[in-house]
C-alpha positions in Angstrom: 30.9 7.1 -14.5 30.1 10.3 -16.3 28.7 13.2 -14.3 26.4 15.6 -16.1 27.0 18.5 -13.8 28.4 19.3 -10.4 27.5 21.7 -7.6 28.6 22.7 -4.1 26.6 22.5 -0.9 28.3 24.3 2.0 31.4 24.4 -0.2 31.4 20.7 -1.0 31.1 19.0 -4.4 27.8 17.4 -5.2 27.4 14.9 -8.0 24.3 15.1 -10.2 24.1 11.8 -12.0 23.2 11.8 -15.7 21.7 9.2 -18.1 24.7 6.9 -17.6 23.6 6.1 -14.1 21.2 3.5 -15.2 23.8 1.8 -17.5 26.5 1.8 -14.8 24.6 0.7 -11.7 21.5 -1.0 -12.9 22.8 -4.5 -11.9 23.4 -3.3 -8.3 20.7 -0.7 -7.8 18.0 -1.9 -10.2 16.8 1.4 -11.6 13.6 0.6 -13.5 12.8 3.9 -15.0 14.1 7.5 -15.3 11.0 9.6 -16.0 11.3 13.2 -14.8 8.7 14.2 -12.1 8.3 17.7 -13.6 6.8 18.8 -10.3 4.3 16.0 -9.9 4.4 12.5 -8.6 1.9 9.7 -9.5 2.9 7.8 -6.4 1.9 10.4 -3.8 -1.2 9.8 -1.8 -3.9 12.4 -1.0 -4.4 12.9 2.7 -7.0 14.7 4.8 -6.7 18.4 5.8 -6.2 17.6 9.5 -2.9 18.9 10.7 -0.1 20.7 8.9 1.7 18.9 6.1 4.5 19.7 3.7 3.2 20.7 0.3 5.3 21.1 -2.8 4.6 24.5 -4.3 5.5 26.0 -7.7 6.4 29.7 -8.1 6.9 31.9 -11.1 10.4 31.8 -12.6 12.9 32.9 -10.0 10.3 33.9 -7.4 10.6 31.0 -4.9 12.6 32.9 -2.4 10.2 35.8 -2.5 7.3 33.3 -1.9 9.2 31.9 1.0 9.6 35.3 2.6 6.0 36.2 2.2 4.7 32.9 3.4 6.7 33.0 6.6 4.7 36.1 7.5 1.3 34.5 6.8 -1.0 33.3 9.5 -1.5 29.6 9.4 1.8 28.8 7.7 4.1 26.9 10.0 7.2 26.9 7.7 8.4 27.6 4.2 11.6 26.2 2.8 13.7 26.7 -0.4 16.5 24.2 -0.5 19.6 25.8 -2.0 23.2 25.0 -3.0 26.2 26.6 -4.7 26.7 26.1 -8.5 29.5 27.4 -10.7 28.3 30.3 -12.9 30.4 32.4 -15.4 30.0 36.1 -15.5 32.0 38.3 -17.9 34.6 35.5 -18.3 34.9 35.0 -14.5 33.6 31.8 -12.8 32.2 32.0 -9.3 30.0 29.9 -7.0 26.5 31.2 -6.8 23.8 30.2 -4.3 20.8 28.8 -6.3 17.7 26.7 -5.7 18.3 23.0 -5.9 14.8 22.6 -7.5 14.3 25.8 -9.4 11.0 27.6 -9.0 9.8 25.2 -6.3 9.6 25.4 -2.5 8.1 23.4 0.3 5.4 24.9 2.6 4.1 23.4 5.8 0.5 24.3 6.4 -3.0 23.0 5.8 -4.3 22.7 2.2 -7.4 24.8 3.1 -5.1 27.6 4.4 -2.9 27.6 1.3 -5.8 27.4 -1.0 -6.9 30.8 0.2 -3.4 32.3 -0.4 -2.2 31.0 -3.7 -3.0 32.6 -7.0 -3.9 35.9 -5.5 -2.0 38.9 -4.2 0.5 39.0 -2.8 1.1 35.4 -3.9 -0.5 35.6 -7.4 2.7 33.9 -8.8 2.5 30.9 -6.4 0.5 27.7 -7.0 0.3 24.1 -5.8 2.2 21.3 -7.6 -0.4 18.7 -8.6 -0.4 15.0 -9.1 -3.0 12.7 -10.7 -5.9 11.7 -8.4 -7.7 8.6 -9.7 -9.4 5.5 -8.4 -8.2 1.9 -8.7 -9.7 1.8 -12.2 -7.9 4.9 -13.4 -11.0 7.1 -13.3 -10.5 10.7 -12.2 -11.6 11.5 -8.6 -13.1 14.9 -8.4 -11.0 17.2 -10.6 -8.6 14.3 -11.3 -5.7 15.9 -9.5 -4.5 16.7 -6.0 -1.7 18.7 -4.4 1.6 16.9 -3.9 2.2 16.2 -0.2 5.7 15.2 1.0 5.7 12.8 4.0 7.3 14.2 7.1 10.0 11.4 7.2 11.0 12.2 3.7 11.1 15.9 4.3 13.2 15.4 7.4 15.7 13.3 5.6 15.8 15.7 2.7 16.7 18.6 4.9 19.4 16.6 6.7 20.8 15.8 3.3 20.8 19.4 2.2 22.5 20.6 5.4 25.1 17.8 5.4 28.6 19.2 4.7 29.9 16.3 2.7 31.4 15.6 -0.7 29.9 13.4 -3.4 26.2 13.6 -2.3 23.9 12.6 -5.2 20.7 14.2 -6.5 18.7 13.5 -9.6 15.2 14.4 -10.6 14.1 10.9 -11.3 12.9 8.1 -9.0 14.8 5.1 -7.9 13.6 1.5 -7.3 15.4 -0.1 -4.4 16.4 -3.8 -4.3 15.7 -4.0 -0.6 12.7 -2.6 1.2 14.3 -2.5 4.7 14.5 1.0 6.1 17.7 2.1 7.8 18.9 5.1 9.8 22.3 6.7 9.7 23.6 6.8 13.3 26.8 8.8 13.0 28.4 11.5 10.9 27.0 14.5 9.0 24.0 12.5 7.8 23.0 11.3 11.3 19.3 10.8 11.5 18.7 10.4 7.8 16.3 7.5 7.0 16.3 5.6 3.8 17.4 2.5 2.0 20.9 1.0 1.5 22.1 1.4 -2.1 25.3 0.7 -3.9 26.4 3.6 -6.0 29.9 4.3 -7.5 31.0 1.1 -5.7 30.1 2.4 -2.3 27.5 1.8 0.4 25.2 4.7 0.7 21.7 5.5 2.0 19.2 6.7 -0.6 15.8 8.3 -0.4 13.0 9.0 -2.9 11.4 12.4 -2.2 7.9 12.3 -3.6 7.4 14.7 -6.5 11.1 15.7 -6.5 13.4 12.7 -7.2 16.2 10.8 -5.6 18.9 11.8 -3.1 21.8 9.7 -1.8 24.3 10.3 1.0 28.0 10.0 0.4 29.8 6.8 1.5 28.4 5.5 4.8 30.3 2.8 6.8 28.1 -0.1 7.6 28.7 0.3 11.3 27.1 3.7 11.1 23.8 2.3 9.8 21.0 0.6 11.8 17.9 -1.1 10.6 14.6 0.3 11.8 10.9 -0.7 11.5 8.9 0.3 8.5 6.0 2.5 9.1 
């Protein structure tokens, strides 16, 4: 299988699958499309403003860490998170591992929409905005402005953070969605991915657990032994 690029998380190699993923694993994984999210997801669902939620936010070029620092000082903001990993960069002929954002110019913020709406687009966060998705009725007609902020479900966010923190080789990330053959949810019960919830997938000839992160794309663990996976109830 060809690999379009590679990176390191906690010093470990991370595979980023390219266009050949569909060709090589379609029979086993049933990938039906590879459209880039580009910061929005048509499959996310608008929720009420009750309680804090994880919002996908977009900052000006290279300003996501600055936004994270400012937001963590703001009243009404529970958390701000910029997932990062190490990638090889060449400077003056020398190659070194540099810590960079996994999803450049994006960050996740846990708060209420009403709180964030008063902060974004104005000082000191004039460079920060919501990431939006289409908001339409069952007939495809726009509801309100026709768009709504992208909200990441708590379970997805928890699994994503576990994936980022896991010190393991051959984790997979790609900025396209994945269609699973089986709908059963499973939880990893042992190892560096313990607690991660997703679906069983077969990639590179191995059993793994994969998760679609709304608005972001697809992540997969490294190889997981079957005795380290338990089925859980959907919901």
